[in-house]
C-alpha positions in Angstrom: 0.0 -0.2 0.2 1.4 3.3 -0.7 2.2 6.1 1.9 -0.4 8.2 1.8 2.0 11.2 3.0 3.9 10.8 -0.1 1.4 11.1 -2.4 -0.6 13.8 -0.1 2.4 15.6 -0.7 2.9 15.6 -4.1 -0.9 17.1 -4.4 0.1 21.3 -4.8 1.7 20.0 -8.0 -2.0 19.5 -9.1 -2.6 23.0 -9.5 0.1 23.2 -11.8 -2.0 20.1 -13.9 -4.6 22.3 -13.4 -3.2 25.3 -15.1 -2.1 22.4 -18.3 -5.8 21.1 -18.2 -7.4 24.7 -18.8 -4.9 26.3 -21.0 -5.5 23.0 -23.0 -9.6 23.4 -22.7 -8.6 26.8 -24.1 -6.7 25.7 -26.9 -9.5 23.2 -28.6 -12.0 25.7 -28.2 -10.2 28.5 -30.3 -8.7 26.3 -32.7 -12.5 24.4 -33.0 -12.5 27.8 -35.8 -10.9 25.8 -38.3 -14.1 23.4 -38.6 -15.7 26.0 -40.6 -12.8 26.2 -43.7 -13.9 24.0 -46.6 -10.3 23.1 -48.0 -7.8 21.5 -45.9 -4.3 23.8 -46.1 -1.5 24.1 -43.5 -3.6 26.3 -41.5 -6.1 23.8 -41.0 -3.5 20.4 -40.6 -1.9 22.8 -38.3 -4.9 23.5 -35.7 -5.9 19.8 -36.1 -2.9 18.6 -35.0 -2.8 20.9 -31.8 -6.9 20.1 -31.3 -5.8 17.0 -31.3 -2.7 17.2 -29.0 -4.7 19.3 -26.5 -7.6 16.6 -26.1 -6.4 15.9 -22.7 -7.7 18.5 -21.2 -11.1 16.8 -19.7 -9.6 13.7 -18.9 -6.5 15.4 -16.9 -9.2 17.2 -15.0 -11.2 13.7 -14.2 -7.7 12.3 -13.1 -7.2 14.8 -11.1 -10.3 14.4 -9.1 -9.8 10.6 -8.9 -6.4 11.4 -7.3 -7.8 14.1 -4.8 -10.7 12.5 -3.6 -8.7 9.4 -2.5 -6.7 11.1 -0.6 -9.2 12.8 1.0 -11.7 9.2 1.3 -9.8 6.7 2.0 -13.3 4.8 2.8 -16.6 6.3 2.5 -19.2 4.6 4.9 -22.9 5.1 4.4 -23.3 7.7 7.7 -21.0 9.9 5.7 -22.9 10.2 2.3 -24.9 13.3 3.3 -22.1 15.2 4.6 -20.2 14.1 1.4 -22.5 15.0 -0.9 -24.0 18.5 0.4 -20.2 19.1 0.5 -19.7 18.4 -3.4 -22.9 20.0 -4.2 -21.9 23.0 -2.7 -18.8 23.0 -4.7 -20.4 22.9 -8.2 -24.0 23.8 -8.4 -24.6 27.1 -7.0 -20.9 28.1 -9.7 -23.1 25.9 -12.8 -26.6 27.5 -11.7 -25.1 31.0 -11.5 -23.2 30.2 -15.4 -26.4 28.3 -16.3 -28.2 31.6 -16.2 -25.3 34.0 -17.6 -25.2 31.9 -20.9 -28.7 30.8 -21.0 -29.3 34.6 -21.4 -26.3 35.1 -23.6 -27.3 32.8 -26.1 -30.6 33.7 -26.1 -30.6 37.3 -26.7 -31.4 38.5 -23.0 -34.5 38.2 -20.9 -36.7 39.0 -23.4 -36.3 35.3 -24.8 -35.6 33.0 -21.5 -37.7 31.7 -19.7 -37.3 29.9 -16.3 -38.5 26.9 -17.6 -36.0 27.4 -20.4 -33.0 28.1 -17.4 -34.6 24.5 -15.6 -34.2 22.7 -18.9 -30.4 23.9 -19.7 -29.1 23.5 -15.9 -30.5 19.9 -16.3 -29.1 19.2 -19.4 -26.2 21.0 -19.6 -27.2 23.1 -22.6 -26.7 26.6 -22.0 -23.8 26.4 -23.7 -21.4 23.6 -25.7 -19.0 23.6 -22.8 -21.2 22.7 -19.9 -21.0 19.0 -20.8 -18.3 19.0 -18.2 -20.4 19.5 -15.5 -22.7 17.3 -16.0 -20.3 14.7 -16.1 -18.3 16.1 -12.7 -21.7 16.1 -10.7 -22.3 12.0 -11.9 -18.7 11.6 -11.4 -19.7 13.0 -7.7 -23.0 11.0 -7.4 -20.8 7.7 -7.9 -17.8 8.3 -6.3 -18.4 6.6 -2.9 -19.5 3.4 -5.5 -16.7 3.3 -7.3 -14.4 3.9 -4.4 -16.3 1.2 -2.8 -15.7 -1.1 -5.7 -12.0 0.1 -6.1 -11.2 -1.1 -2.4 -13.1 -4.1 -3.0 -10.7 -5.0 -5.6 -7.4 -3.9 -4.1 -8.4 -6.0 -1.2 -8.3 -8.8 -3.5 -4.5 -7.5 -4.9 -6.8 -7.2 -8.8 -6.9 -3.1 -8.6 -4.7 -3.4 -12.1 -8.0 -5.1 -12.9 -10.2 -2.6 -12.6 -8.3 -0.2 -14.1 -8.0 -2.2 -17.6 -12.0 -3.0 -17.1 -12.6 0.7 -16.7 -10.6 1.5 -19.9 -12.9 -1.4 -21.8 -15.9 0.1 -20.8 -14.8 3.5 -21.6 -14.1 2.4 -25.1 -17.2 0.5 -25.5 -19.6 3.0 -23.8 -17.5 6.4 -26.8 -18.3 4.0 -29.4 -21.8 3.3 -28.7 -22.4 7.1 -27.6 -20.3 7.7 -31.4 -23.3 5.3 -32.4 -26.1 5.7 -30.4 -25.6 9.8 -29.2 -27.5 10.3 -26.1 -29.2 13.6 -25.1 -26.7 14.1 -22.3 -23.1 12.8 -21.6 -23.1 10.3 -19.1 -19.4 10.3 -17.0 -18.6 6.6 -18.4 -17.1 8.4 -21.1 -14.4 9.7 -18.4 -14.9 6.3 -16.1 -11.1 5.5 -16.8 -9.5 8.4 -16.1 -11.4 8.6 -12.7 -10.3 5.0 -11.6 -6.6 5.7 -12.9 -6.7 8.9 -10.7 -7.6 6.9 -7.7 -4.9 3.5 -8.5 -2.2 6.5 -8.7 -2.7 8.0 -5.5 -3.1 4.7 -4.0 0.0 3.3 -5.2 2.1 6.6 -5.6 5.2 5.7 -4.3 5.2 2.9 -7.1 4.1 4.9 -10.4 6.2 7.5 -9.6 9.2 5.2 -8.9 8.6 3.8 -12.5 7.8 6.8 -14.4 11.0 8.8 -12.7 13.7 5.2 -13.4 11.8 4.4 -17.0 14.9 5.0 -19.4 14.5 7.9 -21.3 10.8 8.5 -20.4 10.4 12.0 -21.6 11.6 11.2 -25.2 9.7 7.6 -25.4 6.3 9.1 -24.3 6.7 12.4 -26.1 7.2 10.3 -29.0 4.3 8.4 -28.5 2.3 11.2 -27.9 3.2 12.3 -31.3 2.2 9.2 -32.6 -1.3 8.7 -31.4 -1.7 12.3 -32.4 -0.6 11.6 -36.0 -2.9 8.0 -36.1 -5.7 10.3 -34.8 -5.6 13.0 -37.2 -5.8 10.4 -40.0 -9.1 9.8 -39.2 -10.0 13.5 -38.9 -8.3 14.4 -42.3 -10.0 11.3 -43.9 -13.4 12.4 -43.1 -12.8 16.0 -44.1 -11.4 14.5 -47.6 -14.7 13.2 -47.7 -17.2 15.7 -46.7 -15.3 18.9 -46.5 -16.3 20.8 -43.5 -15.7 19.2 -39.9 -19.0 18.9 -38.5 -20.0 17.0 -41.6 -18.2 14.2 -40.9 -19.7 10.9 -40.4 -19.2 9.5 -37.0 -17.7 6.3 -37.8 -14.9 8.3 -38.9 -14.3 9.4 -35.0 -14.2 5.4 -33.6 -10.9 4.8 -34.1 -10.0 8.1 -31.9 -12.2 6.4 -29.2 -10.0 3.7 -29.2 -6.6 5.3 -29.6 -7.3 8.4 -27.2 -6.8 6.8 -23.6 -3.1 5.9 -24.7 -2.8 9.6 -26.0 -3.9 10.8 -22.7 -1.7 8.5 -20.3 1.3 9.3 -22.2 0.3 13.1 -21.8 -0.3 13.2 -18.4 3.4 11.6 -17.4 4.8 13.9 -19.6 2.7 16.5 -18.0 3.3 15.6 -14.2 7.1 15.3 -14.8 6.7 18.8 -15.9 5.2 20.2 -12.8 7.3 18.4 -10.5 10.0 20.4 -12.4 7.7 23.5 -12.3 7.6 23.0 -8.4 10.7 22.9 -7.7 12.0 26.3 -9.4 11.0 29.9 -8.7 10.3 31.6 -12.2 7.8 33.1 -13.9 7.0 30.3 -15.6 5.9 28.6 -12.5 4.2 31.1 -11.0 2.1 31.8 -14.5 1.0 28.0 -14.4 0.4 28.1 -10.8 -1.6 31.0 -10.5 -4.0 29.7 -13.7 -4.5 26.7 -12.3 -5.8 28.0 -9.0 -8.4 30.0 -11.0 -9.2 27.0 -13.5 -12.3 25.9 -12.3 -13.8 29.7 -12.8 -11.5 30.4 -16.2 -13.5 27.4 -17.3 -16.6 28.6 -17.0 -16.3 31.9 -17.9 -14.0 31.6 -20.5 -16.5 31.0 -24.1 -18.4 33.9 -22.7 -14.7 35.9 -22.5 -14.1 34.2 -26.2 -17.1 34.9 -27.6 -16.8 38.3 -26.8 -13.1 38.8 -28.1 -14.3 37.1 -31.5 -17.5 39.6 -31.7 -16.0 42.8 -30.2 -12.3 43.0 -30.8 -11.4 40.5 -34.0 -14.1 40.4 -36.5 -13.6 44.5 -36.3 -10.0 44.0 -37.5 -11.4 41.4 -39.8 -9.4 38.9 -38.5 -11.2 35.3 -39.1 -10.4 31.8 -38.6 -8.9 31.6 -42.2 -5.9 33.5 -40.7 -2.8 32.6 -38.8 -2.8 35.4 -36.3 -6.7 35.1 -35.7 -5.2 31.9 -33.0 -2.6 32.8 -30.9 -4.5 36.3 -30.1 -7.5 34.2 -29.3 -6.2 32.2 -26.9 -4.0 34.8 -25.6 -7.1 37.1 -24.9 -9.1 34.3 -23.7 -7.1 33.1 -21.7 -5.8 36.7 -20.0 -9.1 38.2 -20.4 -10.7 35.1 -18.3 -8.1 35.1 -15.7 -8.0 38.6 -15.3 -12.0 38.5 -14.7 -11.8 35.7 -12.0 -8.8 37.2 -10.7 -11.1 40.2 -9.7 -13.7 38.5 -8.6 -12.3 36.5 -6.0 -12.3 40.0 -3.9 -16.2 39.6 -4.2 -18.1 37.9 -1.0 -18.4 34.5 -1.2 -16.4 34.3 -4.7 -16.0 30.5 -3.7 -19.9 29.6 -4.0 -20.4 32.1 -6.9 -17.8 32.1 -9.3 -15.5 29.0 -8.4 -12.7 30.9 -6.9 -11.6 31.2 -3.0 -12.3 34.7 -1.6 -9.1 36.5 -1.9 -10.8 39.0 1.3 -11.1 35.4 3.2 -7.9 35.0 2.4 -6.6 38.5 3.7 -8.7 38.5 6.8 -7.0 35.2 7.7 -3.3 36.4 7.4 -4.5 39.9 8.9 -5.2 37.7 11.9 -2.3 35.4 11.7 0.0 38.4 11.5 -1.5 40.1 14.8 -0.6 36.9 16.9 2.7 37.0 15.8 
């Protein structure tokens, strides 16, 4: 069994992983503008490769959830479930409701086109904005986590935790292929279950996994080459679909079955690379380390607001300068302005009372008061 203190001691590096993950989310939504270009050119090729490479984003968030929750809850008794669910609900539902209202109003032209029934429908089905599907998944993750933890502990007691990890991978792939063939109205957590179980497994076997990653010969080179291989393999399906259907959103779903099988391997290798990089950043006092960590601390709020910022940047700024998705400069500008603007807004909102419950970012006023109290007694 892992020395839990060692795994818990590693948990601060999660802020760096969250920083990588939220940056990748924004990359995906920025590069998505290639989908409106009707011909395959160098810009489309570069956007597709970058888009595919960045798709580790949500899986990494789910992995982190599994890792952190497993550290907090080695076991969950039935009597402790109400407190667990109440805490999880407070950590996500108020923010999700607030931004469901915000996006419903934004995409429907304000109050005149919105009714309480519309908001309720969007809240239940995560339909207010395209990125809020993640909250449908994370709510399900929280709901089923006690059961997943119980199943994991049972397998672990039989020394078969690796079997459960493998089984969860098979279930995830099978579900994602089924979803491609027959989409459901809402994304199900089974689409990410492997990453959740993998997070639990790594937290419980941290010493073993960390030792393997640290001593694996040519780890950085091999994992990087592996990621490049899978990005290239997945991109062949996308390019084949584009060559036949010309527009990305017109591609037949069967072209995404191959990627559903290949993606877990790509994402796992990406996790290894990013984990090693996070450890290095945590040991350095540099501008890059500070920036990534700060972005990671505000990643939850940034995720909530970034689509609104992105849309406003495109309509209010880039389009006025006639910059569109067919222009190379459009993409880096949109990425930097979206990430920077989202962070700045969330940083400012962190001074609002109850910002944790409203926007998903810790209240700086609360932290400042806590520091003041400490200074008074020192």
